[in-house]
C-alpha positions in Angstrom: -2.9 -4.1 -15.3 0.5 -2.8 -14.7 3.5 -3.8 -12.5 4.7 -1.3 -9.9 7.3 -2.1 -7.1 8.0 -0.7 -3.5 11.6 -0.8 -2.2 11.3 -0.1 1.3 11.8 -3.7 2.4 15.4 -3.8 1.0 17.0 -4.1 4.2 19.4 -0.9 3.6 18.2 2.9 2.8 17.5 3.7 -1.0 16.9 7.6 -1.5 13.6 7.9 -3.1 15.0 9.3 -6.4 17.4 6.5 -6.9 14.5 4.0 -6.4 13.2 5.4 -9.5 15.8 4.6 -11.5 16.3 0.9 -10.1 12.6 0.3 -10.6 12.8 1.6 -14.2 15.9 -0.5 -15.0 14.0 -3.5 -14.0 11.2 -3.1 -16.4 8.5 -2.0 -14.0 5.9 0.4 -15.1 5.7 2.6 -11.4 7.3 3.1 -8.4 5.7 3.2 -5.0 7.3 4.5 -1.9 7.0 5.0 1.6 7.1 8.7 2.7 9.5 8.3 5.6 11.5 5.4 4.8 14.3 6.1 4.3 13.6 9.8 5.3 10.6 11.9 5.7 9.6 13.4 2.3 8.8 17.0 1.7 8.3 19.4 -1.0 11.7 19.8 -2.0 11.7 15.8 -1.9 8.6 15.8 -4.0 10.5 17.9 -6.6 13.3 15.5 -6.7 11.2 12.5 -7.0 9.3 14.2 -9.9 12.6 15.0 -11.8 13.9 11.3 -11.4 10.4 9.9 -12.3 10.6 11.9 -15.6 14.2 11.2 -16.0 13.8 7.4 -16.0 10.4 7.6 -17.6 8.4 5.7 -15.1 5.2 6.4 -13.2 4.5 6.9 -9.5 1.8 4.5 -8.4 1.5 5.8 -4.6 2.5 5.7 -0.9 2.6 2.6 1.1 3.8 2.0 4.7 2.3 5.8 5.1 2.8 6.5 9.1 5.8 6.5 11.0 5.7 4.6 14.2 5.3 7.2 16.4 2.3 8.5 15.1 -0.8 6.9 16.9 -4.1 7.4 15.0 -6.4 6.8 17.7 -4.5 8.7 20.2 -6.5 10.2 23.2 -5.1 13.7 22.2 -7.4 15.7 19.9 -4.5 17.5 18.8 -2.4 14.7 17.8 -5.5 13.2 15.9 -5.6 16.5 14.1 -2.1 16.1 13.3 -2.8 12.8 11.8 -5.6 13.9 9.7 -3.4 16.8 8.2 -0.5 14.5 7.4 -2.8 12.1 5.8 -4.2 15.0 3.6 -0.7 16.0 2.9 0.0 12.6 1.5 -3.1 12.9 -0.6 -1.9 16.5 -2.1 1.6 14.9 -2.6 0.2 11.7 -4.6 -2.0 13.7 -6.8 1.0 16.1 -7.7 3.2 13.2 -8.4 0.2 11.6 -10.4 -0.1 8.7 -8.0 -3.5 7.2 -7.4 -3.4 5.4 -4.1 -2.4 5.6 -0.5 -2.0 2.1 1.0 -3.5 2.3 4.9 -1.6 -0.2 6.5 1.3 1.0 9.2 -0.3 -1.4 11.9 1.9 0.4 14.9 0.3 3.6 14.1 -3.4 2.5 13.3 -3.3 0.0 16.2 -5.8 1.2 19.0 -3.7 1.9 22.2 -4.5 -0.4 25.2 -5.7 2.8 27.3 -8.4 3.5 24.7 -11.9 1.9 24.7 -11.9 -0.2 21.6 -15.1 1.2 20.1 -13.9 4.7 21.0 -10.6 4.1 19.2 -12.2 2.5 16.2 -14.5 5.6 15.9 -11.6 8.1 15.7 -10.1 5.7 12.9 -13.5 6.2 11.0 -13.3 9.8 11.7 -9.5 10.1 10.0 -11.0 8.0 7.3 -13.9 10.3 6.6 -12.1 13.3 6.8 -9.1 12.3 4.6 -11.5 10.5 2.3 -13.2 13.9 1.4 -10.2 15.1 0.2 -9.3 12.1 -1.7 -12.6 12.1 -3.3 -11.7 15.5 -4.5 -8.2 14.9 -5.9 -9.4 11.1 -7.4 -7.1 9.4 -5.1 -7.8 6.0 -3.4 -7.2 5.1 0.4 -6.8 1.4 0.4 -7.4 0.0 4.0 -4.7 -2.9 4.2 -5.7 -6.1 6.2 -2.6 -7.3 7.9 -2.0 -10.6 9.7 -2.5 -11.1 13.3 1.1 -11.1 14.1 1.7 -7.5 13.2 -1.6 -5.9 13.7 -4.2 -6.2 16.5 -7.0 -5.1 14.0 -8.5 -5.6 10.6 -6.7 -9.1 9.4 -9.0 -10.1 6.8 -10.7 -8.4 3.6 -14.0 -9.0 5.2 -12.9 -6.5 8.2 -11.2 -4.0 5.7 -14.4 -4.3 3.8 -16.8 -3.4 7.1 -14.6 -0.3 7.8 -14.7 0.8 4.2 -18.2 0.6 4.2 -18.7 2.4 7.7 -16.6 5.3 6.3 -18.6 5.4 3.0 -16.3 7.4 0.7 -15.9 6.7 -3.0 -12.3 7.1 -2.5 -11.8 4.4 0.5 -11.4 0.7 -0.6 -9.1 -2.2 0.3 -5.7 -3.6 -0.4 -5.1 -7.4 -1.5 -1.8 -8.3 0.0 -0.5 -12.1 -1.0 1.7 -12.3 2.1 -0.9 -11.4 4.7 -3.5 -13.4 2.8 -1.5 -16.7 3.1 -1.6 -16.2 7.0 -5.0 -15.0 7.4 -7.5 -16.4 4.6 -8.8 -19.7 3.7 -8.2 -18.9 0.0 -5.8 -16.8 -2.5 -8.8 -15.6 -4.7 -11.8 -15.6 -2.4 -10.8 -12.1 -0.8 -10.3 -10.6 -4.5 -13.8 -11.9 -5.6 -15.4 -10.3 -2.2 -13.6 -7.2 -2.6 -14.9 -6.6 -6.4 -14.7 -2.8 -7.3 -13.8 -2.0 -3.4 -10.4 -3.5 -4.5 -7.8 -0.2 -4.3 -4.5 -1.8 -4.4 -2.6 -5.2 -4.8 0.8 -6.0 -3.0 2.2 -9.3 -4.0 5.6 -11.3 -2.6 5.7 -14.8 -2.3 4.7 -16.8 1.1 8.1 -16.2 2.7 8.0 -12.4 2.2 10.5 -12.9 -0.9 10.1 -12.3 -4.4 7.5 -14.2 -6.3 9.0 -17.5 -7.5 11.3 -18.0 -4.3 8.3 -19.7 -2.5 5.5 -22.0 -3.3 2.6 -19.7 -4.1 1.1 -20.0 -7.7 0.2 -16.8 -8.8 -1.6 -17.5 -11.9 -5.3 -18.2 -10.2 -4.4 -14.7 -8.2 -4.2 -12.8 -11.7 -7.3 -14.5 -13.2 -9.5 -13.4 -10.2 -7.9 -9.9 -10.5 -9.0 -9.8 -14.2 -12.3 -11.2 -13.2 -13.3 -8.2 -10.9 -12.0 -6.0 -13.7 -9.2 -4.6 -11.3 -7.3 -2.3 -13.4 -4.9 -0.6 -11.1 -1.3 -1.6 -10.2 0.1 -4.8 -9.0 3.0 -3.8 -6.6 6.0 -5.9 -5.7 6.4 -5.4 -1.8 9.0 -8.2 -1.0 12.2 -8.7 1.1 15.1 -8.4 -1.4 18.6 -9.8 -1.5 22.0 -7.7 -1.9 21.5 -7.9 -5.6 18.2 -5.8 -6.0 18.4 -5.4 -9.8 18.4 -9.4 -10.2 15.6 -9.6 -7.6 13.5 -7.1 -9.3 14.1 -8.4 -12.9 13.3 -12.0 -11.9 10.2 -10.8 -10.2 9.1 -9.0 -12.9 9.6 -11.8 -15.3 7.9 -14.2 -12.6 4.6 -11.9 -12.5 4.4 -11.4 -16.0 4.6 -15.0 -17.0 1.6 -15.5 -14.3 -0.4 -12.9 -15.8 -0.7 -14.6 -19.1 
């Protein structure tokens, strides 16, 4: 396992290319970004990020918080649903171009089923999107990781069991699930059981403490979590996704050291 970090919870905008330098300076192995926070990434932005990754000798792990809030995946509009698939496919291509291996499928505001859409129909539309993009992800060797998100932020998919149910319905090799310590702390009875349940379908891991601050600023013991990850043979990135103070570098270094000591 290697350590990555995402900086979209920093509280103020950090350019994607600058984020690579911050993550590298703090000793992380890889960078994970949102494709629209702080600004929508395009092909020229991809080239700029690629150069920054190379300059800072750091890898790209993938995309998270992938959908902007105005995008509704289970829209009644067939044209809007098609645009959502095309957008997801573009992110798969961008991730592949950057050497990334994962899209974290969270974005609760976008994936929530609108009140004016019958639940089953909306859920079927989500399956259709994941199947269509899963086909391309299979070809590119990129994972789509369904993220269980706590009930205060999302109307659907709160637990690992619910995410696994959706992944099995999609039935694509590329489609797995996310383990996010913060959401697990609010929705699950155990920190380790969701990992063991997911097994080989575990495609991404996000870590923060119980208060969403960096590990070590709350009361979560990360050692059993890393033991469970090793038990299921997880070999992907463990990504820091936490709220950060104004002293970003200090927080990133402290988080990395805490995680490294928990992995031993």
